[in-house]
N, C-alpha and C positions, 0 to 999 in steps of 0.2 A: 233442865235440858244437861246442868252438869251433872249430877247424876244420874243420867247416861248416859253420858262419856264413860263414868264412872265404870262401869257395869260392861259398854261394851271392851273398855279397855281389860278388864277381869276376867271376860270372857274367851277374848283373845288371845290371851297368857298361860290360859287355861287351856284352852286346842294349842298351839303352838308349842306347848312344854309336853303333850300328849302325844303329836306328831316326833318332835326332836326323839322322842321316847321308842316309837315303834319304826319308823324310821332307822335309829339307830343299830335297832335290833332286827331290823325289814333282812338285811341286806349285808351281812358281813362279809368281809372278806378275809379270812385267818391268812397272819403274817408269820409264815414259814421255821420261824428262829428267833432271837431277844427275846423277848420277853412272848410270845404268845401272843399278843392282842392281835387285832383285828382293827382292817379299813373301812371305812360303814362312810354312808353322804348326809349323818346325823349332823355335823359341820353350818354344813348350809342352813336349818334349819334356828344353829345357835346362831348363827350370821343373821335372818333374816329378824331373830326375835329381839336383837339390839336393836337394828335397826327399823325394824317395823313401831316395836312398842316402849323405844328412849333405853335406858340406865340402868332403870331399875324395877320393873316391869321384864323388858326384855331379859337384865341378865339371873333373874329372880324362876321365868320360863326355859332360859334355857339349862340353867347351874340343877333344876330340878329334870324336867326333862330326860338330862345325861345325865344324871343320877340314878336314877330309874332303872334306866337301861341298864346301869351296873348291879343295879340292888336285884335284876331278874336275871341276870345275866353270873356266868362263873365269877365277871369279874368284878365277886362283892368287895372285896379287901380296896379300890379303886375310888367307889363312891362315893364318902369324906374327902378325897383329892379332886372327881372332877367336876364334884358342887363346886366348888373353891374355882376350879377352875374356866370353867365352860360360864357360869356364874363374869367373872375375868372377860371371858374374850365376849361375851354379848356385851357389854359393859363399854368395853372397850371399841368395840365395832361402833355401839350407837355414838358414842362419843365421836371418833371418829367421820364418820357421815355427816353427822349435825352439822361440825364445828370446822372441823379443820380444812373439809375441802368439798365445801355441802356436793353431797348426793356420789360417793366414788365409791362404792361397791367394792374398786377390786381394792384402792386403800385403807376400807374397813377392813375388809378382808384380808393383805398382807398379813396390819398390824393383830388382830382377835387371832392370826397364823401364831404371827411369832407369840402369843399370850401361851397356844395348847402347848405349843412344840415343847418351847421351854419349860412348862409346868409337868405336863409330862414325863420331859429328863433329871430331875428334878425331884418328880415325885417316882423314878422309874432308879434313880440312884437312892435313893433311900430304903426303898421298901430290895432291889438286889446286890444293896450294899458292891456294889460297882458301878464305877464308870461306864468302862465296857461297853456291860452287860445295856444297861442305859442307852449309849448312842448308835446302839443300831437302831432301833425304832422309828428316828431322828427323821430318815432321809422316806419315809411308812410317812410317819406325821404330816411331811410338808406335804405326804402327795394327797392325801385326807382332805388337808386344806386347799389344796389347788382343785380338787373333786367337788370342796364345800362350794367354795368362789363361783365356778361357773354352774350349777346345780343353783345358787341364788341367783347367778346376775339371766337363771333363767329363768325363774319362779317369780321375782319380785314384780316383775314388769307389770307381769299378769295380776297379781296383788294388788297393786297399784289401782287398778281398774276397780275396785269393790271404790265404794266411798269414805266407807268407814275405814278404812286402812285407809285410807289419802289422807284425811283428816287426822289421826295419827303420828302421821309422817310429818303432818303441818306445828306442831303440838311443840 
C-alpha cells in the first residue's frame, strides 16, 4: 500500500505541474508598463500544489510547472528564478497550511504571495538594474496573488472530495 501512495503522489505532482504550466500560459493578462510581464491564474495551482502535495512534491510541482511556462514563452530569462520562487512559495504554503493555522488557505496564500512578490521584486531589480522599474510590478504581483487565493478557495473544496487528495492532505 505504501508503494501505491507514492505512485499516486508522484502522478498527482506531475499532473499539478502540467496544470500549473498550462493555466499560467492559457490566460495571460499583459502588464502594459514596467517589466512587460503578465498576470495569470497559475499561482492558484502553485498554492494548491503546496497544500495538497506537501512541501517537497508540491514545491517541485509548482516550481517545474511555472518554470516550464517561462521556458515556453518569451520570458525564458525568468525560468531559473521562477523555479526557485514558486518552489519556495509552494513550500511556504504547505507549511503554513499544515502547521501554523491548520487549514487556513487565506494565511497560506498570503504568506506564499509575499514570497512571490518579494522574489520577483529582487529578480526584476537584478534584471533591470533599478529598483524603480521593479517596484512597478509589485501591485500586479499582489493582484495575481489575490486572484490565485480566490481561485484556490473555489477549487480546493472540490478537490478535497477526491479520496486520494483527501488522503494526501492527512499526511
